[in-house]
N, C-alpha and C positions, 0 to 999 in steps of 0.2 A: 183293582185288588183291596178287601178289607183288610183294615190292620187292625190286628186281636189287642184287646184291652189290656194294661196292666194289673198282672196279679195283684189282689189287694192286700197290701203288705209285705208282698214277698220280697222286692229288692231290701227293704230293711233289715231283714232274717242274717242279713249277709256282710261280713267286713269284707268287700270286694276292695281292691285298690281304685280309684276312681281316675276315669283319664283313660281306661284301657276296657273295652268291652269285649267282655268275658265270654265267648261262643265256643267255649272247649270243655264244658263241665264232665264231659263222659270220658275224657281223658285221667284227669285225677279229684273231680269232684268237689267240693267247697261243703265246710259244716256250717251249718246254722248257727249262730248266736247260743241260744237255749242249749244244745248239745253241747258247744263250747265252754258255756258255763258248767255241764255236770262235767265233763274233761276235768276243767282247772281244779273243780273242788276234788274229785278223786286225788288227781295230784298230790294235794293240797294234804289229802287223809295218808296218803303214803307216805308223805315226809314228816307226818306229826307221829305217828307208831307204826310202822315197819312190821315191826310182830304180828298186831294183830289186823294189818292189812292183810300181810301173806300168810295166816294161818288160817283164816279165813276165805281165801280166792278161790280155792275148786268150788266150793258151793255156793260163792257169789256170781261167779263164771257160769257154773249149771244156771241158776235163776235168769241169767240176764239171755243164755240159750234158750231157755223156754220162752222169755219174753218175744227173743226175732223168729222163731218157731212158728210161733203163732200167725206171725205178719206175713211169714212164704208160706202158711197152710203146710208144714213139712213137721216131722214125728221129733220131738226136741230130743229123742235120745237117737235119732237117725244123722244129726249133724253135729259138726263140730265146728268152734271157733278156732281159723289161722289168722295167718297175716295176708298172705293176696293169694292170686287165681294161680300163681305159679308153683309157689308150694301145695299148693292145695291138689296140682296134676300131678305135681311129683308123690307125693302119698298116693293116691289112687291107681297109678299106674304101678306102684312099688308093692299095691297091696297085691297085685294079680301076676307076682312071679314070674314072670316073662320068658322062655327059653328065646334060645339064639336063633331059631328060625322064627320066631313069630313076625311077623307083622302089624303094625301100627299104620290103618290110616287116618293121614290129616289133609288138609286142604292148604292152597296158597292166599287165604286168608283168613288161615288162622296167626292167632297173634305169637312172635316173634320166639318170645322164651318156653312160653308154652310149648310148642312146637320142637324148641331145643331139649326142654325137660324129655317127650316121648323121643327124642331121637337117641340122647343118654342111653335109654332103655333097652332098646329093640331098633331093627330098622322099622323106618317111617318110606311110606309111598305115600307121595304127594298127588292129590285131584288136583287138577286145575279148574277154577272156574271162572267162566269168563263173568266181569264185574256185572254185562248186559242180558247178564240169563232172567228171563222174566220172571219166573213166577217163584215157589217154592215147587212147583211140580218138578221144575226142570232144574233144580238145586239136588231134589232127591234123584232123581232119574241120572244125573253124573258121579254122584256118589256110590248109588248100587253098582254102578257099572267099574266104579274104580276097583271094587273088590276082586280079592284073589284067594284062589283057596287056602292061602297063608292068613290072611288076614282074622287077626284074633280081637283087636282093640279098634272102635272107630273115635277120632279126638276131634271134636268137632265144634264149632262156636254155635250156641244157642244165637247171638248177634253176632254178627262178624265186625272187627273193628272196624277197619276201613271201610266197608261199604255200608254199614248200616241197617244191615235187613238180617231177618230170621235167616237159619241154615238147620241147626237140628228143630225142627218142628216134631210135633210128635207123628205124625207120618212116615217120617225117615227113621223114626227112632223105632217104631213097630217095624217097621220091614226089616231095620240089622236086628231088630229081637230075633224074626223070624227065620234069619240067617244064621243065628247063633255067634252073631257078631256082638260084644259087651260094649256098653254104649259110656264115654266119658265125655260129658258135658260140659264145655267151656262158659258158663253164664255170670262171666262179669258184669254185664252193663243189666242183670234182668232184673235185681233187688231193687225196688222201687221204680221200676220203671214197667214192669208186666205186672197184672192184677194175677196172675197164676203163672210164678216164675219157674216150679217143679212139673211142670204140666210134660205130657209123656212118659213118666217113670224112668230116666236113664238109670242106667247101672251106677254113675257115678256124676255128679252134679257140684259145681263150687261158682260162688257169684262171691263178688266184691260188694262189702257193705259200705265203704269209702264214698262209691261212683253217687248214685242216685238213689240212696237210701239213708244219706246225711248223715255216716258215721265218719269219727277219727279215722286219719289214716293209719293204714295195718289192722284192717277191721275186714275177715271176710270169714266166711261160711265152706266146709264142704260136706255134702248130704252125700250119704250111701246107702244102697239098699239093703236090707236085713243078711242076706246072704254073701253079703262083704265083709260086713262091719267085723269081723273077728278078725281078721287079716289087715288091716289097714296098721301098718308101723307109726309108733310112738317118733317123733322127731328127735328126742333127747332120752335118755333114761330119767325116770324120775318117780316121786313117792306116791304118783298116780296108776302108775303101769299094772297095779293088781286090778285096778278098775276098769279096763278095756277101756273100747271105743266109747265114747268119745271123750272121754276124761284124760285118757292116757296120751292123745292127742293136743289137747290144749294145755295140760300143767308143765310149765319150763321153768319152775322153780324161780329164781328172783325177775323173772322176766316183765315187761312193762304190760300190766292186766288192764290199765284204764281205758284204754280206749275200744275193746270190749264191753266192759261195763257199761260204756257210755252208748255204745255202739244202738240198744233199743228203744234208745232216747229219739232216735233219729224216723225210724218206723213210727214212733209215736208220735211226733211233730208230722207228720205227712198222713197219717191217719185223723188226725184231728183237724188238719186245714183241709182234708177228704181226699182222699186215694185219687176214686175218678175224677172228680175236681181236677187235683195236680197233671194226671196222665193226661186228659184232655186239653186242657191249656196249654202242656209241654208239646202235645203234639200237633194244637194247629200253629203254635208259632213257630215251631220247627218246620211246620208247611210252608208258611209267609215266606218264611229266611230263604228256604228253597225255590220258591217261585223268585223269591228276587234276585237270588243270583242267578236264574235260568236265566233272564235278561243278559247276561252279563255276555258278550261275542267269546266264542271260544270253550265255553263254561255249559255240558251236556249232561243234565242229568239224568238218573241211573234209576232203573226200579227198586222201590222200594218197600218195607212192611208198614203198612197204614198203624197208624197210632204212634209208634215208636218217637222216643224226643229227640232224635239222630238223622239226618238225613245226609247224603253224597252224590258229589257231582264229578265227571270227570275234567282234566285242565285240559288246556290246548295240548296236542300232538306235541310230542320233544321237551316238556315239562314237568320236573320231578319224575324223571324216571329213575334214579337212584335214591337209596336212602339217605345220601350226604345232598343230592338237591333239592329234597323233600323238606330236609331241615331248614339248608338255605332260605328255600322261600319261606316257610314258616318263620323263622326267625324276622326274613326282613321286611313280612306282614305285619309282625312284631310292632318291630323298631320303627319302619317307618310309617306304618299305618294305625298303629296302635290298638290292633286287632287278634285277641286270640283263636286261632283253628287251627284243626290238625292238617295237616298236609304228608299225605299217605305216598308212596313211590309206588310206581307198574313200570313191567316195561312198557317203553312206547309213549308214556307217558301217565301220571300218577291221577290224584284226584284231592278235594278238599272235601271235608266233615265237618260240621256245624254241629251244636247242641243246641236245646233250650231247657232254660231253667225259671222258677220262677221268680229270678232275679231279671232274668233278661227282658227288654223291651222291643216293638218291632223296630223300631228307628234304628237301632245298631245294626240289623240286617242290612238295610235302606243305606246304611251308612257304607257297611262292606262292599255290598254290590257296589255302590260309585267309585268307591276306591280303587275295586279287582279293574274295573272296566280302564284305568289310568295306568296302574302298574302293567298288568297284563299285556297293553297296547304297546309299553314302553316297551315290552321283550324281556 
């Protein structure tokens, strides 16, 4: 097995704790030092002259949004900064003003709090997707089979969190559009990982910038198709309400805007490193990691989307069946072995998800594989 080289200068861009192998970038991201410095300078600016900062912030946020939109291939007047994917899901669903008998189709791969946001607003119908479904065509077929005459909305992951594969691809979005179903896409992992994160033209799409786009925590965007923008509610009343979307969604009085203002720096950094080069490196590195783990008895590789920076494998049957069991195993791997990974629960037995970022090294995955051999053998 060939070993991918270290990304030149990659590890030095981050201030991650030594002694721990951080193989879980997909959960919380990590902020590169150049972005962190801009973020700190913005915080100092707020402290030095709050009046000047907050009076100018709506226009500065709009300029930051324009820069982010250019990287995402989005209409700068069609996206709004939000704090995270869960908030964006709530805003999108509130814009649709669902009736009591409307149904929202979700899948059992959906992120827990995003699915919970849907359940607060209408009846949800869950489509079960076997993690071993072979390809996007099989996913598409399963989702379309779950539609009912009352399905008004399909809330789907762009890239599934547990199994790290594409679900809401262009073909599925087109098929749902043909059937008159409004599409809401959870693109939490798409910015910074995908070359064209808004492909497929969903009605609503949202993505975190603090994961793969190198932004500070609390940075995300909500993209809305033109026909829906006038109905997106403002989270709180503000002096920007009369400006409508996106400013009415973004302005929240004396909130902390420093993360949003620093967010374009993360995407600029990726562009400077070579976005295609970063994607190719991370995809090759996580492939190496998955191949290393596939040699561990009891671990089974799952179908994946080529080129993504995350991969998932099933754990032995009976391991991580519940959220509590998964969390216990995750913390055991961190405390005893020194690795940060995602363990996801599933009936009968859960899985492990690894990520690859430019600060990672091939030998980290090899050491994880060796350590898991002993841990899983001990039961």
